[in-house]
C-alpha positions in Angstrom: -131.6 37.0 -79.3 -133.6 40.0 -78.0 -133.5 43.3 -79.7 -133.9 45.9 -76.9 -132.8 48.8 -79.1 -135.4 51.1 -77.4 -133.8 50.4 -74.0 -130.7 52.5 -74.9 -132.3 55.7 -76.2 -131.4 57.5 -73.0 -127.9 56.2 -72.7 -125.5 57.9 -75.3 -122.6 55.7 -74.1 -124.2 52.7 -75.8 -124.7 54.7 -79.0 -121.1 55.9 -79.0 -119.8 52.3 -78.3 -121.8 50.9 -81.2 -120.6 53.5 -83.6 -117.0 52.9 -82.5 -117.5 49.2 -82.9 -118.8 49.6 -86.4 -115.9 51.7 -87.6 -113.3 49.4 -86.0 -112.3 51.4 -82.9 -112.6 48.5 -80.6 -110.8 50.0 -77.6 -113.2 52.9 -77.5 -116.1 50.5 -77.9 -114.9 48.3 -75.0 -114.7 51.4 -72.7 -118.2 52.5 -73.7 -119.8 49.1 -73.3 -118.1 48.7 -69.9 -119.6 52.0 -68.8 -123.1 50.9 -69.9 -122.7 47.6 -68.0 -121.5 49.4 -64.9 -124.7 51.5 -64.9 -127.2 48.8 -65.9 -125.5 45.5 -64.7 -127.4 42.3 -65.4 -130.7 44.0 -65.9 -132.3 43.9 -69.3 -130.9 47.3 -70.2 -127.3 45.9 -70.0 -127.7 42.7 -71.8 -127.0 43.9 -75.3 -124.0 45.8 -74.1 -122.6 42.5 -72.8 -123.1 40.9 -76.2 -121.3 43.7 -78.1 -118.5 43.7 -75.5 -117.9 40.0 -76.2 -117.6 40.7 -79.9 -115.3 43.6 -79.2 -113.1 41.3 -77.0 -113.0 38.8 -79.8 -112.0 41.4 -82.4 -109.1 42.4 -80.2 -108.2 38.7 -79.5 -108.8 39.1 -75.7 -110.1 35.5 -75.6 -110.0 35.0 -71.9 -112.0 38.2 -71.2 -114.6 37.2 -73.8 -114.9 33.6 -72.4 -115.4 34.9 -68.8 -118.1 37.3 -69.9 -119.7 34.6 -72.1 -119.8 32.1 -69.2 -121.5 34.8 -67.2 -124.2 35.2 -69.8 -124.6 31.4 -70.1 -126.1 31.6 -66.6 -128.6 34.3 -67.5 -132.3 33.7 -66.6 -133.3 34.7 -70.1 -133.4 31.7 -72.4 -132.5 33.6 -75.6 -129.4 35.2 -74.0 -128.4 31.8 -72.4 -128.7 30.1 -75.8 -126.6 32.7 -77.5 -123.9 32.4 -75.0 -123.9 28.6 -75.1 -123.6 28.7 -78.9 -120.6 31.0 -79.0 -118.7 29.8 -75.9 -117.2 26.7 -77.7 -116.0 28.9 -80.5 -114.2 31.3 -78.2 -112.6 28.4 -76.3 -111.5 26.9 -79.6 -109.8 30.1 -80.6 -108.1 30.3 -77.2 -106.8 26.7 -77.6 -105.6 27.2 -81.2 -103.9 30.5 -81.0 -100.6 29.6 -79.4 -100.2 26.1 -81.1 -101.8 26.4 -84.5 -99.2 25.0 -87.0 -100.7 26.6 -90.1 -102.1 30.0 -89.2 -100.3 33.2 -88.5 -103.3 34.2 -86.3 -106.5 32.4 -85.7 -109.3 35.0 -85.7 -109.8 37.1 -88.8 -110.0 40.8 -88.3 -113.2 42.6 -88.6 -114.7 43.5 -92.0 -113.5 46.7 -93.6 -115.1 48.9 -96.2 -115.7 47.3 -99.6 -112.8 47.4 -102.0 -113.3 48.9 -105.5 -111.7 46.4 -107.9 -110.7 47.0 -111.5 -112.9 45.2 -113.9 -111.6 41.8 -115.1 -113.0 40.5 -118.4 -115.1 37.5 -117.9 -114.8 36.4 -121.6 -113.0 33.1 -120.6 -115.8 32.2 -118.2 -118.5 32.8 -120.8 -116.6 30.9 -123.4 -116.0 27.9 -121.2 -119.6 27.9 -120.0 -120.9 28.2 -123.6 -118.6 25.3 -124.7 -119.7 23.2 -121.8 -123.4 23.9 -122.7 -122.9 23.0 -126.3 -121.0 19.8 -125.5 -123.7 18.6 -123.1 -126.4 19.6 -125.6 -124.6 17.6 -128.3 -124.4 14.5 -126.1 -128.0 14.7 -125.0 -129.1 15.3 -128.5 -127.4 12.1 -129.6 -129.1 10.2 -126.8 -132.5 11.6 -127.5 -132.1 11.0 -131.2 -131.3 7.3 -130.5 -134.3 7.0 -128.2 -136.6 8.6 -130.8 -135.3 6.4 -133.6 -135.9 3.3 -131.4 -139.4 4.4 -130.7 -140.2 5.1 -134.3 -138.7 1.8 -135.5 -141.3 -0.1 -133.4 -144.2 2.3 -134.3 -147.1 1.7 -136.7 -147.5 3.1 -140.2 -148.9 6.4 -138.8 -145.5 7.2 -137.4 -143.7 6.4 -140.6 -143.9 10.0 -141.8 -141.7 11.1 -138.8 -138.9 8.8 -139.7 -135.9 10.7 -140.9 -136.7 13.7 -138.7 -135.2 12.2 -135.5 -132.5 14.8 -135.3 -134.8 17.7 -135.7 -137.2 16.4 -133.0 -134.3 15.7 -130.7 -133.0 19.3 -131.0 -136.6 20.7 -130.6 -137.1 18.7 -127.4 -133.7 19.7 -126.1 -134.4 23.4 -126.9 -137.7 23.1 -124.9 -135.8 21.6 -122.0 -133.2 24.3 -122.0 -135.8 27.0 -122.2 -137.6 25.5 -119.3 -134.5 25.3 -117.2 -133.5 28.9 -117.9 -136.9 30.4 -117.4 -138.3 28.2 -114.6 -135.0 27.1 -113.0 -135.5 29.0 -109.8 -139.0 27.6 -109.3 -137.7 24.0 -110.0 -134.8 24.4 -107.6 -137.1 25.7 -104.8 -139.6 22.9 -105.4 -136.9 20.2 -105.4 -135.2 21.5 -102.3 -138.5 21.9 -100.5 -139.6 18.4 -101.3 -136.3 16.7 -100.4 -134.7 18.8 -97.7 -137.5 20.8 -96.2 -136.5 24.2 -97.5 -137.8 27.1 -95.4 -137.4 30.9 -95.6 -135.0 32.7 -93.2 -136.1 36.2 -92.1 -133.6 39.0 -91.6 -134.3 38.9 -87.9 -133.3 35.3 -87.6 -130.3 35.8 -89.8 -129.2 38.7 -87.5 -129.0 36.3 -84.6 -126.3 34.3 -86.5 -124.6 37.1 -88.3 -125.6 40.8 -87.8 -122.8 41.9 -90.2 -124.5 39.9 -93.0 -127.7 41.8 -92.5 -125.8 45.1 -92.6 -124.1 44.0 -95.8 -127.5 43.2 -97.4 -128.8 46.6 -96.3 -125.7 48.5 -97.5 -125.7 47.2 -101.1 -127.8 48.9 -103.8 -130.6 46.8 -105.2 -132.8 47.4 -108.2 -135.0 45.6 -110.7 -131.8 44.5 -112.5 -130.1 43.5 -109.2 -132.9 42.1 -107.1 -132.3 41.4 -103.4 -131.8 37.7 -102.8 -134.1 35.6 -100.5 -132.3 33.6 -97.8 -133.6 30.0 -97.4 -132.5 27.2 -95.1 -132.2 23.4 -95.7 -133.1 21.2 -92.8 -129.9 19.1 -92.9 -126.9 18.8 -90.7 -124.5 19.0 -93.6 -122.8 22.4 -94.1 -124.2 23.7 -97.3 -124.3 27.1 -98.9 -124.9 28.0 -102.6 -127.0 30.3 -104.7 -129.1 30.3 -107.8 -131.6 32.3 -109.8 -131.5 35.5 -111.9 -134.8 37.3 -111.2 -135.9 35.2 -108.2 -132.5 34.9 -106.5 -132.0 32.6 -103.6 -129.1 32.0 -101.2 -129.4 28.6 -99.7 -127.8 27.7 -96.3 -128.3 24.7 -94.1 -129.0 24.3 -90.4 -125.6 22.6 -90.1 -123.8 25.6 -91.6 -125.6 28.1 -89.3 -124.7 26.1 -86.2 -121.0 25.7 -87.3 -119.9 29.1 -88.3 -119.4 32.4 -86.5 -120.9 35.6 -87.6 -117.8 36.8 -89.4 -117.3 33.5 -91.2 -120.9 33.3 -92.3 -120.6 36.8 -93.6 -117.6 35.9 -95.7 -119.3 32.9 -97.3 -122.5 34.9 -97.9 -120.6 37.7 -99.5 -119.1 35.3 -102.0 -122.5 34.0 -103.0 -123.9 37.6 -103.2 -121.0 38.4 -105.5 -121.8 35.5 -107.8 -125.4 36.5 -108.0 -124.6 40.2 -108.8 -122.1 39.2 -111.5 -124.3 36.5 -113.0 -121.7 33.8 -112.5 -124.4 31.1 -111.8 -126.5 31.8 -114.9 -125.5 28.6 -116.7 -124.0 26.4 -114.1 -127.1 26.2 -111.9 -129.4 24.9 -114.7 -126.8 22.3 -115.6 -126.5 21.1 -112.0 -130.3 21.0 -111.8 -130.3 18.8 -114.9 -127.7 16.6 -113.2 -130.1 15.9 -110.4 -132.2 13.7 -112.7 -129.6 10.9 -113.0 -128.6 11.3 -109.4 -132.1 11.0 -108.1 -132.6 7.9 -110.3 -129.4 6.5 -108.7 -130.7 7.1 -105.2 -134.2 5.7 -106.0 -132.9 2.6 -107.7 -130.5 2.0 -104.8 -133.3 2.4 -102.3 -135.6 0.0 -104.2 -132.7 -2.5 -104.7 -131.9 -2.5 -101.0 -135.5 -3.6 -100.2 -135.0 -6.5 -102.7 -131.5 -7.5 -101.4 -130.8 -11.2 -100.5 -131.3 -13.5 -98.7 -134.4 -14.8 -100.4 -135.1 -18.1 -98.6 -135.7 -21.5 -100.3 -138.5 -20.4 -102.7 -136.9 -20.6 -106.1 -139.6 -18.5 -107.8 -139.1 -15.8 -105.2 -135.3 -16.0 -105.6 -135.5 -15.6 -109.4 -138.0 -12.8 -109.4 -136.5 -10.7 -106.6 -133.0 -11.5 -107.7 -133.7 -10.2 -111.2 -135.3 -7.0 -109.9 -132.4 -6.5 -107.6 -129.9 -6.9 -110.4 -131.9 -4.5 -112.6 -132.0 -1.9 -109.8 -128.2 -2.3 -109.3 -127.4 -1.9 -113.0 -129.7 1.1 -113.6 -128.6 2.8 -110.3 -124.9 2.4 -110.9 -125.3 3.4 -114.5 -127.1 6.5 -113.5 -124.4 7.4 -111.1 -121.7 7.0 -113.7 -123.8 9.2 -116.1 -124.0 11.8 -113.3 -120.3 11.8 -112.7 -119.5 11.9 -116.4 -121.7 14.9 -117.1 -120.4 16.5 -113.9 -116.8 16.3 -115.2 -117.8 18.3 -118.3 -118.5 21.2 -116.0 -115.2 21.2 -114.1 -113.4 23.9 -116.1 -116.2 26.4 -116.2 -116.8 25.8 -112.5 -113.2 26.6 -111.6 -113.3 29.8 -113.6 -116.5 30.8 -111.8 -114.9 30.4 -108.4 -112.0 32.7 -109.4 -114.4 35.6 -110.0 -116.6 34.7 -107.0 -113.6 34.6 -104.5 -112.3 37.9 -105.8 -115.5 39.9 -105.6 -116.6 38.2 -102.4 -113.4 39.3 -100.6 -113.8 42.8 -102.0 -117.4 43.1 -100.7 -116.2 42.6 -97.1 -112.8 44.2 -97.6 -111.0 41.3 -95.9 -109.8 38.2 -97.7 -108.7 36.7 -94.3 -112.4 36.3 -93.2 -113.2 34.3 -96.3 -110.2 32.0 -95.6 -111.4 31.5 -92.0 -114.9 30.7 -93.3 -113.4 28.0 -95.5 -111.4 26.5 -92.6 -114.6 26.3 -90.4 -116.5 24.8 -93.4 -113.8 22.1 -93.7 -114.1 21.3 -90.0 -117.9 21.0 -90.3 -117.6 18.8 -93.3 -115.2 16.5 -91.6 -117.6 16.3 -88.6 -120.4 15.3 -90.9 -118.3 12.5 -92.5 -117.3 11.1 -89.1 -120.9 11.2 -87.9 -122.7 9.9 -91.0 -119.9 7.7 -92.4 -120.1 9.4 -95.8 -120.2 12.7 -97.5 -124.0 12.4 -97.8 -126.5 12.9 -100.6 -126.9 16.8 -100.3 -123.1 17.4 -100.5 -122.5 14.9 -103.2 -125.4 15.9 -105.5 -124.7 19.7 -105.1 -120.9 19.4 -105.2 -120.4 21.9 -108.1 -122.3 24.7 -106.4 -120.6 24.4 -103.1 -117.6 26.7 -102.1 -115.3 23.7 -101.5 -115.1 20.1 -102.8 -116.7 18.2 -99.9 -114.3 15.2 -100.2 -111.3 17.4 -100.0 -112.9 19.6 -97.3 -113.4 16.5 -95.1 -109.7 15.6 -95.6 -108.2 19.0 -94.9 -110.6 19.9 -92.1 -109.9 16.8 -90.0 -106.5 17.8 -88.6 -103.9 20.6 -88.6 -101.9 20.7 -91.9 -98.9 22.5 -93.3 -100.8 25.0 -95.5 -97.7 26.6 -97.1 -96.8 23.1 -98.4 -100.3 22.5 -99.8 -100.3 26.0 -101.4 -96.9 25.2 -103.0 -98.2 21.9 -104.4 -101.2 23.5 -106.0 -99.5 26.6 -107.4 -96.1 25.5 -108.7 -96.3 21.8 -109.3 -95.1 20.9 -112.8 -98.2 18.8 -113.5 -100.8 21.0 -111.7 -102.7 21.6 -114.9 -103.2 17.9 -115.4 -104.5 17.4 -111.9 -107.0 20.2 -112.5 -108.6 18.3 -115.3 -110.2 15.9 -112.8 -110.9 18.5 -110.1 -114.4 19.8 -109.6 -113.2 23.0 -107.9 -110.3 25.4 -108.4 -107.3 24.1 -106.5 -107.6 25.3 -102.9 -103.9 26.3 -102.8 -104.4 28.6 -105.8 -107.4 30.2 -104.2 -105.6 30.8 -100.9 -102.6 32.3 -102.7 -104.9 34.7 -104.6 -106.7 35.8 -101.4 -103.4 36.3 -99.5 -102.1 38.4 -102.5 -105.2 40.5 -102.2 -104.6 40.9 -98.5 -101.1 42.3 -99.1 -102.4 44.6 -101.8 -105.0 46.0 -99.5 -102.5 46.5 -96.7 -103.8 43.7 -94.5 -101.8 41.2 -92.5 -102.1 37.9 -94.5 -103.6 35.0 -92.6 -101.3 32.5 -94.2 -97.6 32.8 -95.2 -97.0 32.1 -98.8 -94.3 29.6 -99.9 -91.5 30.3 -102.3 -92.3 30.1 -106.0 -89.6 27.6 -106.9 -91.0 24.7 -108.8 -90.3 21.2 -107.4 -88.5 18.7 -109.6 -90.6 15.6 -110.5 -88.1 13.1 -111.8 -90.9 10.6 -112.6 -93.2 13.1 -114.3 -92.5 11.5 -117.7 -93.5 8.1 -116.3 -96.6 9.5 -114.7 -97.7 10.7 -118.1 -96.6 7.6 -119.9 -100.2 6.8 -121.2 -100.4 10.3 -122.6 -97.1 10.0 -124.3 -98.1 6.6 -125.7 -101.2 8.0 -127.2 -99.2 10.9 -128.7 -96.7 8.3 -130.2 -99.7 6.4 -131.6 -101.0 9.6 -133.2 -97.6 10.3 -134.7 -97.4 6.8 -136.1 -100.8 7.2 -137.6 -99.8 10.4 -139.3 -96.6 8.9 -140.7 -98.3 5.7 -142.0 -101.2 7.7 -143.4 -98.8 9.8 -145.4 -97.1 6.6 -146.7 -100.6 5.3 -147.7 -101.5 8.5 -149.5 -98.2 8.3 -151.4 -98.9 4.7 -152.3 -102.3 5.7 -153.8 -100.5 8.1 -156.1 -97.4 6.0 -156.9 -99.3 3.4 -159.0 -98.6 -0.3 -159.0 -95.2 0.0 -157.5 -96.5 0.8 -154.0 -100.0 -0.6 -154.5 -99.6 -3.2 -151.6 -99.4 -0.2 -149.2 -102.7 1.4 -150.2 -104.5 0.2 -147.0 -102.3 2.6 -145.0 -104.4 5.5 -146.3 -107.3 4.7 -144.0 -106.3 7.1 -141.2 -109.4 6.4 -139.2 -108.6 2.7 -138.7 -104.9 3.5 -138.0 -105.9 6.1 -135.4 -108.3 3.7 -133.7 -105.6 1.1 -133.6 -102.3 2.8 -132.8 -103.6 5.3 -130.2 -105.2 2.6 -127.9 -102.0 0.5 -128.3 -99.9 3.4 -127.2 -102.2 4.1 -124.3 -102.1 0.5 -123.2 -98.3 0.3 -123.5 -98.0 3.5 -121.4 -100.1 1.9 -118.7 -97.8 -1.1 -118.7 -94.7 1.1 -118.4 -95.8 2.7 -115.1 -97.5 -0.4 -113.6 -94.6 -1.5 -111.4 -94.1 2.0 -110.1 -97.8 2.3 -109.3 -97.9 -1.0 -107.3 -94.5 -1.4 -105.6 -93.9 -4.3 -103.3 -92.6 -2.7 -100.1 -93.1 -3.2 -96.4 -96.1 -1.1 -95.3 -95.4 1.8 -92.8 -97.6 4.1 -90.8 -97.8 7.7 -91.9 -99.8 10.8 -91.0 -101.7 12.6 -93.7 -99.4 15.6 -93.3 -96.4 13.3 -94.1 -98.1 11.7 -97.1 -99.1 15.0 -98.6 -95.5 15.9 -99.2 -95.5 13.3 -102.0 -95.4 14.9 -105.5 -97.1 12.4 -107.8 -99.6 9.5 -107.6 -96.8 7.5 -109.1 -94.8 8.1 -105.9 -96.9 5.5 -104.0 -95.8 4.7 -100.5 -97.2 1.4 -99.1 -99.2 2.5 -96.0 -100.7 0.6 -93.1 -103.6 2.4 -91.4 -105.6 1.4 -88.3 -109.0 2.8 -87.6 -112.8 2.2 -88.1 -114.5 1.8 -91.4 -117.1 4.5 -92.3 -119.1 3.3 -95.3 -122.6 3.3 -96.9 -124.1 -0.1 -96.8 -126.3 -1.0 -99.8 -126.5 -0.2 -103.5 -125.6 3.4 -103.0 -122.1 2.1 -102.4 -122.3 -0.3 -105.4 -119.1 1.0 -107.0 -117.2 1.4 -103.7 -117.6 5.2 -104.0 -118.4 5.8 -100.3 -115.6 4.2 -98.2 -113.7 6.1 -95.5 -111.3 5.0 -92.8 -111.4 7.1 -89.6 -108.0 6.9 -87.9 -106.2 8.7 -85.2 -104.3 10.6 -87.9 -107.5 11.8 -89.7 -109.9 10.5 -92.4 -108.8 8.6 -95.5 -110.9 7.8 -98.5 -110.5 4.3 -99.7 -110.7 2.7 -103.2 -111.3 -1.1 -103.5 -111.5 -3.4 -106.5 -112.5 -7.0 -106.0 -111.2 -9.9 -108.1 -114.4 -10.0 -110.2 -114.8 -6.3 -110.6 -115.7 -3.1 -108.8 -119.3 -4.3 -108.1 -118.2 -6.1 -104.9 -120.7 -4.5 -102.5 -123.5 -5.5 -104.9 -122.4 -9.1 -104.8 -121.9 -9.1 -101.0 -124.5 -6.6 -99.6 -124.2 -7.7 -96.0 -120.4 -7.7 -95.9 -120.0 -4.0 -94.9 -122.6 -4.3 -92.2 -120.5 -6.9 -90.4 -117.6 -4.4 -90.2 -119.7 -1.5 -88.9 -118.2 -0.2 -85.6 -115.3 -2.6 -85.6 -111.6 -1.9 -85.9 -109.9 -2.4 -89.2 -106.3 -2.6 -90.4 -105.8 -1.4 -94.0 -102.8 -1.9 -96.2 -102.5 -0.2 -99.6 -100.9 2.4 -101.8 -101.4 6.1 -101.1 -102.3 8.2 -104.2 -101.3 11.9 -104.1 -103.6 14.0 -106.2 -106.0 16.9 -105.8 -108.1 14.6 -103.7 -105.7 12.0 -102.2 -107.0 8.5 -101.4 -105.7 5.0 -100.5 -106.0 2.2 -103.0 -106.5 -0.9 -100.8 -104.4 -4.0 -101.2 -105.8 -5.9 -98.2 -107.6 -5.3 -95.0 -108.4 -7.4 -91.9 -110.5 -6.9 -88.8 -108.8 -8.0 -85.6 -112.2 -8.5 -84.0 -113.6 -10.8 -86.7 -110.2 -12.3 -87.5 -111.1 -12.0 -91.2 -108.8 -11.0 -94.0 -109.9 -9.6 -97.3 -107.6 -9.1 -100.3 -108.3 -6.7 -103.2 -107.2 -7.0 -106.8 -106.3 -3.4 -107.9 -103.0 -4.4 -109.7 -104.8 -7.1 -111.7 -107.5 -4.7 -112.8 -104.8 -2.3 -113.9 -103.2 -5.1 -116.0 -106.6 -6.0 -117.4 -107.4 -2.5 -118.4 -104.0 -2.0 -120.1 -104.4 -5.4 -121.9 -107.8 -4.5 -123.2 -106.5 -1.3 -124.7 -103.8 -3.1 -126.5 -106.1 -5.9 -127.7 -108.6 -3.4 -128.9 -106.0 -1.6 -131.0 -104.6 -4.9 -132.5 -108.1 -6.2 -133.4 -108.9 -2.9 -135.0 -105.7 -3.0 -137.1 -106.5 -6.6 -138.1 -110.0 -5.6 -139.2 -111.7 -7.8 -136.6 -113.6 -4.7 -135.2 
């Protein structure tokens, strides 16, 4: 966009209009800009007045006037002005379409940014404690892994390495300390190198950023910076996925993507940038970004092995030597790749609690920086829409969103669900904030529940005397009559622990009672009893809820909004969905982790389990390719959780006239049986 500031030195009406616009007096700004346009018209001197007039119309929700003026600029002979108008015209038309019919917003456009809000200091001790505990737990796990590897190497070494035997633990801790020191000191450089190598990272100048969001440039110029609070560099990833995150302490970076810049308006981009700036200024990313950088190692191994394995995939022809060699390498790539993915997800889950606490402080301070929580909510809504568009176009969340999940403002899987259609937001907020089992669901959530975050921001809006963007529901807690059955495995494990304590007490008494109670001495081995009774209780709990989890009912068609009113995963309606399969083909989908169904009612994530295990795409690599672009009818059980999904019972393609059945209930029976057998074999001394 041109910057003809010098063209207005002789016209004080433009200066007055710009000052009125910046302080929020939009009616005066509109009058001033109209006067400038009346004098200069479509000449170069009047172009910037046109641009600010469109923004003033948008702030006052005069959508039709803004659209008419934007359509006029779209026919401008200047390419930059024409490109700016064509970029913002769809946004204005979307606002106009949504305003009278939106089922979940009190009003569509967030008001302009206000002055920063001075917040009372909130102790961050819980955040530091959770991050410290997460760091120690991951360090302990990695130390055990390194110690085992070092012991294995030394056991096969020659006599010169014999002196090092017995020092495996010390060497493991030393290597781990060097790794941690390298991540903390050189983490920013490593991040930049990786993002540049994989996604074409490039710097973004303030002039380029101003074309997308002038208010963000103003915010960066308004904040105080020093050697202790250095100003962050803005960089851009060359990917269509909507991405924004930050990292670094002394070399701070805020990373955005091309897809994000093209999807958000200036105000929405400002809100998301303010949240990242707040996290950098408060140091909230100090520990989480090195941990996420460490998680990229198993994830990159998973992607590389999957890529190599796809090149070795069958068919192999009639040459038996070629079959054996390539088949062995293919199986090795599959096992290493999927094992690396499970390691990535397991280590990622250890960071969930600290990541949720980090988002609480980031949301609070980010909303305070711009003085308007509504703008941050609108930024999230647009981010959801952009994520859903990415899933529909690519057929998956994608490598950038999945690997960087913990650093993103929203869980990308949940964002793709919520951003695909209008939803009843008060109902979602009510589920996340007052559900009796909400703390249990948070254990498996990478991000703080969205309803809880929205409730907090709307509370801030009322405290700051702003009109809330969303209406908050009542605080009455819903009654979950099946909550005890949902937690049956947990209660079974607790019962096993109680049984262990009671029997251990009897065994200790037997040791002290002499020959009278001598036959009961074996009950004093609490370790064996715990490893026996706790798995038995867990398995029996799984059996107790099995029938409720897999009811045999006639499938019905639902919308996502209707299904989200369910309270528990145990409350499992049998659904029938019609749409098109969006899936990754190849070893990256070896565990069925990238399956989506695009329907007229929105996107649905799918979970499938074949009769011989969850490795069905590995055994049939070409099966998903045959379904690409074809209609699909899916029947299964809807699971309500923080991230809902459909557990598939069967599907068939009307085009191919093929029917595929899945064995989720049998795997549930098998898992429960294995827990019980493990406990019994432990008690019998066979394990």
